[in-house]
C-alpha positions as CSV (number, residue, x, y, z in Angstrom):
1,X,69.9,3.7,-26.0
2,X,72.2,2.8,-22.6
3,X,69.6,2.7,-20.1
4,X,70.9,6.2,-16.9
5,X,70.4,6.5,-13.7
6,X,69.7,9.7,-12.3
7,X,71.2,11.5,-8.9
8,X,70.3,14.8,-7.8
9,X,73.0,16.9,-5.2
10,X,73.4,19.4,-4.1
11,X,76.1,21.8,-3.7
12,X,77.1,21.3,-0.4
13,X,77.4,17.3,-1.4
14,X,79.2,17.8,-3.8
15,X,82.2,20.1,-1.9
16,X,81.9,16.8,-0.3
17,X,83.1,14.6,-2.5
18,X,86.2,17.4,-2.7
19,X,86.8,17.4,-0.1
20,X,87.2,13.8,0.9
21,X,89.7,14.1,-2.2
22,X,91.6,11.1,-2.8
23,X,91.6,10.2,1.3
24,X,88.8,7.5,0.1
25,X,87.4,5.0,-3.5
26,X,84.5,7.0,-2.6
27,X,85.5,10.4,-3.0
28,X,87.9,12.3,-5.9
29,X,86.9,8.5,-7.9
30,X,83.4,8.8,-7.8
31,X,83.4,12.9,-8.5
32,X,85.8,12.2,-11.9
33,X,82.7,9.7,-12.6
34,X,80.3,13.1,-12.0
35,X,82.3,15.6,-13.5
36,X,82.0,13.3,-16.8
37,X,78.2,13.2,-16.3
38,X,77.2,17.1,-16.2
39,X,74.5,18.1,-17.7
40,X,75.5,20.4,-20.4
41,X,74.9,23.6,-19.0
42,X,75.8,23.0,-15.3
43,X,79.6,23.1,-13.5
44,X,80.4,21.4,-10.9
45,X,80.9,24.7,-8.3
46,X,77.6,26.3,-9.5
47,X,75.4,26.6,-6.3
48,X,72.3,24.9,-6.1
49,X,71.1,20.6,-7.2
50,X,72.5,19.2,-10.1
51,X,70.6,16.8,-11.2
52,X,73.5,13.9,-13.1
53,X,72.1,11.7,-16.0
54,X,74.7,8.8,-15.5
55,X,74.9,6.1,-17.8
56,X,75.0,2.3,-16.6
57,X,78.7,1.6,-16.9
58,X,79.2,4.6,-15.1
59,X,77.0,4.2,-12.7
60,X,78.7,0.3,-11.7
61,X,81.5,2.1,-11.0
62,X,80.3,4.2,-8.9
63,X,78.7,1.1,-6.8
64,X,82.3,-0.7,-6.9
65,X,83.6,2.3,-5.7
66,X,81.2,1.5,-2.9
67,X,82.0,-1.8,-2.9
68,X,85.5,-1.3,-2.2
69,X,84.8,0.7,0.8
70,X,82.1,-1.5,2.5
71,X,79.6,0.6,1.4
72,X,80.4,2.7,4.3
73,X,80.7,6.2,2.5
74,X,83.2,7.2,5.0
75,X,83.5,10.6,6.5
76,X,80.3,11.5,4.3
77,X,77.4,12.6,6.3
78,X,74.9,10.0,7.5
79,X,71.8,11.9,4.9
80,X,74.6,12.0,1.9
81,X,75.8,8.5,2.4
82,X,72.4,7.0,2.3
83,X,71.6,9.2,-0.9
84,X,74.8,7.1,-2.1
85,X,73.7,3.6,-0.8
86,X,70.2,4.3,-1.9
87,X,72.1,5.1,-5.0
88,X,73.6,2.1,-5.6
89,X,71.2,-0.5,-4.3
90,X,69.1,1.2,-7.2
91,X,71.8,-0.4,-10.2
92,X,69.7,-3.6,-11.9
């Protein structure tokens, strides 16, 4: 069984990934990974929180994208940047 990591994002947090787009590696490339981890009953643009169950290998891809950007999460609000840094720091 593959280990998974949990990440919960609000609609506004998901919209931040959409807004960032391809300007940085922490935008659309990570959104693509997260969309692949959507629960069966969820849609990316729906209101409210979505909790993602992210397989370990996908979590490491997210971390690599963040590290490529100096783990700074450019253009993200401080709360979302902190949340994403906490997520990538939790990987073992």
